[in-house]
N, C-alpha and C positions, 0 to 999 in steps of 0.2 A: 608321398607311402604309397604302395599298392594296394591293392584291394584284397588280396592276402594277407596283407602284413596287417590292416586295419584290423580283418576281422578276427585274425589271430588276438591284436591288440585289445578288442572287445570281446573277445572271449575272455581273458586274461582278467580284463578289468570288470566284467560283472561277477565273475569267481572273488575278488576283491572285493565289492559293494555287498555282494553275498553274506561274506563275513561277517562284513562290519557292519551289516542291518543287522544280520540273524543273533550276534551279541549285543546289538544296542536292544532290538526284543528281549530277551533274557535280560539281563540289567535292566530295563526299567519296568519291567513285569516283576522280578525276583522284587526290587527296590517298593515298586510301589504293593506285590502281597505282604513283606515285611513291615513297610507302616500298618495297611489294613489289619493286620494279625496282631502287632503289636501295640500299634499309638494312636490310631488314627479311626475315626468314627467314618459312617458313611453321611451322616449330616455335615462335617468338614471337609470329607474326600469332595460332596457334592459344593458346597462353597468354592474351594478350591478351582474345581471341574469352569464353576460360573468364571470367572476372571480366565482359566486356560482357553476359553472358547472364546474367546477376545485376543488371546498371541497372536495367531497366524495371520490375522489381518494388522498386528502393530507391526509383524516382520513383513507385510509387502506395503506399508505407505512407506518404511521406514527405508527398505532397501530400492524403490522403484521398478525395481526389475532391472535395476543397472549389473548385475550379479550374470544374468544372462546377456544384456548388453555388451558386458566386457568378455564375456568367449568372445562372441559373433565376429568382436573386438581387438583379441589378444595379440593381435600380428602389426597394429597400430603402435604408431610412435609413445616415448614417455610423455607427450604434453597432451595428449589424448586421454589417457588410461590417469591423468592425475588429476583430469578436469572432470573424468567420471568420479573419481574416488573423491573430491571437495564436492560436489552434488551429492552422492550419497553422505556423508558428514553434516552439511547444512540438512537434508531430509532429515534426521538420526536427530539431531539436535532438535528441529522444531517439535518431532512429534512428544521428545521428552518436555518440552518447554509444553505444549497443548493436555499432555498426560496429566502434569500437576496441574493446568486449570479447573480440566472436569475432573480428575479423581473424586471431589467427594460429590457430583451428580453423578458419579458412573455409582458408588458406595449408596447413595439413597438409594437410584433405580432398586438396586439387587436385595437395599433390604439390609447388606451388610458392609459398615464402612472399610472394610480391610478388604473387600475384595477393589475397590480405587487405589489401596498403596499396592497390591500387586503388581498394577497399569503400569505404575508410576515407577516401579523397580524392575520390573519387564523393560521399558522404555528407555531407562537406564542399559540394560545388557544391549541393547540394539546402536546405542552410541558405542561402546566397548568394541560391539562387533565388526564395528567399519572397517580393522586393521585389516583383517582378513579377506575382504573383497575384491581386491585385486591379484594377489599371489593363490587364491583360490581360483579366481576366471584362469588366471594362467597357467594353475594343473592342470582342471579341466580341458582346457585348447587339446594341451599336450596329451591327453588320453591319458594322464600319470594316476590311473584310478587304486593305483597299490598306492602309492604316498599317501594320499587321501582318505585313504579306509585305514590307514593304520594309525594317523592322525585320529580319524571319528574314533576309533577306536580307546586310545590314551581319551580322549574327551569326555566320554560314556561313562569310564574308569572315573574319571573325578569326578562324572554330575551324580552318579548314583555313591562315592562316598561323601559330595557334600547334602545330598538330600536327606541320607539315611542318618548321618551325625546331627540335620537339623531335627526331622525325624524324632530324633533319643534325645535333644534337649528339650524339645516340647513336651515328650512325655512324662520330663522329671523336673518341673518345674515352671517349666518356662510355654505353660498353653498353645501360645498363637503361634509360636512358630510349627506346630504339627503342619499349620494352613500353608506357612512359608515352606515349608521345606519343597513343594511343589515347586519354587520360581527361585531360589535357591541354587536348588541344581542343575538348570539352564544357565543360569549366572557362570558357574564353576565350568561347566562344559564351553559357553564362549572364550572366555579367557583365554583356558589352554587350546583351543582351535585357534585365536588369533596370533597366540605366542607362537605354535608350532606354523603353522600357513606362513609366518615370516621368517621359521628359521630353514624350513623348505626351499621355496623360492621366496628370496631375501627383493625387496620391493617400498623404494621408498619416495613418497609424493614428491613434485616441484613445484614451486612457489606460484605456479602458472595455473589461466583459467581461462581455458576457450569455451566461450559462453557457446557457439556453433556446434563445438563434437560434443559438449555437454549435452546439449537438450536435442541434437541427432540422436542420442543416447536413452536418454529419458524417453520421447517418442516410441522407442523400438520394445524399450522397456517398460514403461509407465501400461502398457494396453495388456502385456506379460501379468506384468503385479497387478493391476485392479482383476484381470482374471484371477489371479491367487486367490486374493480378496474376496472375490466375491465365491471362488470353489470353497476357502475354509468358513467363509461367512454359513452358508448353507451344509455344510457338513457339521454345523458346530454350533446352525441356530435349533438342532434336536434338544443338545443339553438345553437351549434359553429359554423355549418355549416348555421342556415337562419340570423345569426348575420353575416359570411362574404358575403352570396351572397346578402343579402339583406337588410340587415342594424341594428342596436341596436333596433330602435322603433319596427318594424316586432317581434324582442326578446322579446318586453314587450307586445305586444299584442297577440305574441302567448302563452308565459308564464301563459295568463287569462286562457286560453282555457285549457290548459296542468294542472296547476294545478284544476280546475273544475274537470275534469275525472281522467287524472292517479295520480296527487299526493292524489286524496280524493280514489282511489285504494290502493295505497300502506301506505296509513293512518290505513286502514280498516284492511290491508292484513297485515301489521305489527303484529296485535294484536294475530292474530294466528301463524306468523312466527318465534315471539318474546315466545311464549308459548313453541310453538312445538320442538326447539334446546333442551334446557335440557330435556324436554320429549321424543323424543330420545335415547338420551342420555343414560334413563334410561334404556331403550327398547333394546340396542343394544346385537341383540343375538337373539331373541326372534322373529324369522321371521313372524308367525299368528299374534303375537302382533304388531308388526309393520306396517303390513297389514293393523289391523284392526284400528288403529290410524292412518295410513296415508287418508284410506276412512273418517273417520270419520274427520278428522280437516279439510281437503276438501271441505266435504258438509257442513262444517260451515259456512267457511271463502265465500264458494258463494253463501251460504243465506245472508251472512250481503250484500255484495258487490252487488250482482244483481238487487234488487228493483234500488239502486243507479244508477245503470248503466240506468235500463229506464228510471227513470225520467231523467235524464242528457240529454240522448239522444234525448229525446221524446221535452222536454221543454228546450236543451239549448242556444236557442237562448236568452230565455224570461228571465232566468238565469243569464243570463250574461249579460243582461241588467239592471239587477234588482242587482247586484251584484257591476260591474266595468263600470267607464269614459269608455264613446264609444271612440276608432270603437270596436267595436266587432269582435272575431273569432269562428261565430257560424259552420261553416262545418268543421274548422278543429278538436273542441269539439265532435261535432257528428262522424267525422270518428273514434277520438280517442277512442269511448269505445269497438270500435272494438276489439282495441286491449287492452280497458281494463278488455275484457272476457277474455281474454288467460292470463295475468298477476296475474287475481286473484286467476284460478289455480295454477300457477307458483311458485308463494310464496311457498307455505309450500314443494314442492320439493325440493330445495336446503336447504332448514334448517333440514327436513330428513336427506340427504347425511350429509350435517356436522357432524350430531346429531351418525350416525350408523357410523362415521367417514372416507365414502368414500368423501372427502373432494376433491377427483382428477377430480372425474365425475361431478362435481358442477361449478370444472376450466373447462372441454371441453365444456362445456355446456355455459357457458359466453366467452370463445374463440370463440365458431363457433356466439355467438350473438355479440359480439365487431367487428367481421369482416363484417357479413350479414348486419344488422343494417344500420351502419354509411356508407357502401359502397352505401344502398340503397338511403341514406339524399341525400350527396353527386351527386351523377346518378340523382335521382329528381328535386333539385334544377336547377341543370346543364340544363337539359334534357327538364323542362318545368317551367323557369324563369317569367314567366307571371301568375304563379301558390303559387309562394311565398311559404307562411308557411302551405297553403293548401297542395302542393306540397310534402314537407317533410312526414306532417300528414297520404296522401296515402301510403308514402313509410313504416312508418311505420307500417302500414294495412297488406301490402302485403310483407312483408319481415319478419316481428317477425313470426311468423305460424315456419318459418324455423327450430328458434333455440329453438321452442316450444317446435317441435319432437323430437326434437334430447333432450331434459329435460325429457319429459314423457317415451322414450327406456330408457334411463342410469336410472331411477332413478326404474322404476318399477320388474327390472331386481332385488333388493335390497328385494324384498318383495314377499309373495304371494299371491299376486293381479294381474291379467292378466288384458290386456291395454280392453278388453269385460270389466269387472267387474267392471273396472276403472270407465270406460263410463255408465257403468247402473247407477252408484252409483251418479254421476252428470246427466244425463237425466231429471228426474224429474223436476232439478231446470232450469233447458236451457229449458226445453217447456213450463214449464210455465214464466218465464223472455220473451219470444219468444212470448205468447199467450197475454199477458198482453201489452204486447211493442204493440200488434196490436190493442187492443183496448184502448191504451191510443193515440196513434196517430187520430186515428178514432175520440174521442173524444176532443183531441187539434184543429185540424182542422175545427171543428163543432163550437167551441165555438167565442167567436169577439175578435177582436185586443188588448186585455190586457192582459199587459204582467205580472201581478201580477194573473187577473184570471185562466191564461193558467197553469200557473206554478202551481197555490195551488191546481190545479184542476185535474191534472196529476198527480200530488202526493197521494193526497187523495185516487185518483183511481188505484192507484198502491198501496198502503200502505192499502186499502180497500181487493185487488188480494191477496198481502202476509200475511194478517192473516189470511186470508181462510185458501191460501193451506199450513201454518203453522199449522193450527188448524189440519188440515186433513191430514200430515205427521206425527201431534205427534199423531194422535188416531188410525192411522194403525203402530205403533210402537207399541204401547202399546196392541193392541190386536193380539192374540197368533196365529200363523198359524196354519192352518186347516188341 
């Protein structure tokens, strides 16, 4: 495929992934809000979140990074792909057996037996999910993001319906289901995705197992899987520390702030990251093209997320009051915007490293983050017990720059881009965001005490500023250099 064709395919793929991710965020937000407003308490949300914090680690242990390995080896023969799939099945079944064995201990550790039961159910989901591994890898390798995105939209609809139906049943005679709704939804999504992936790209495993091929894929994939597991361990550690130090209700309140900021950043950034991995896989060996693609994708991601961070940072209290029932974690949301800005830049870099085969570097970054950030959370909760979840939010903002600096240093070694050139590429966007934030703060302070008026006005000011900035950038790029 020619370079122009690849770029067109990537732009089209980014648009489709963006649509799917946007709808995913809308479905998840609305369903969670419906549950909170109608059936689920903050305490129950906190208990569910304690279990949910463990789910991403279960995902990575069950998958062993074999999905990414299969994307890199999607042009291999049926024998190798079948071997990769059988290894995935073995890992998922082993995880389910382990979850059943340790569930009582997990429930006892967190003070709620249902947490262990939720872990078992989610491990069972991972067994069902093996059916989609190879078909999805083949579609990603072919850059068929339109098909994948349409499938994900159907899966999100199924997840939302199952989640709401279960929560409704919990509110009408079956109280335990109010917590179970947060697991039943993902299980429904996995079933729909597995069936749909097989319909889109039919694939059947052969009764063969090439140990050499399987473990070669595992060596690559395990490093990515461990990196991802570490990523989710430190990004979920704040929930666990808050639950340990301040109780389940504090977790529920903090989660609303986290979802308003860092979940939005992750959701939007994953649009770029999902396209970036197969794109860099195709560019492996072309250092100049890799550097150019990195700067382009980083700018693209920053341009998408920066306006959201400005609006959330300035109008956090108003947005929380509009969206969630009280109490509100306004200060925590504003502090997390600092983390969100760095996370916006960091999402593209691990995808680049993985796509180029440098999964060890992505692992190093996540090891550093998994040590530094949770240690900071525990230290903050211990040293400032009166700060509750705000103390943990400050720990995020003060600790995350350390692993972020490590990631930048590791990633840029594999490109033709210097630190100066990289910073020069994002500086105009950062300066625009800072200037717009100052104007928005002034406007917000001048408005009367109306949450809707302030939130809408701040959003309008930011959108107008963003539109002007985008137009000027497009015009500058079209004009030939003198």
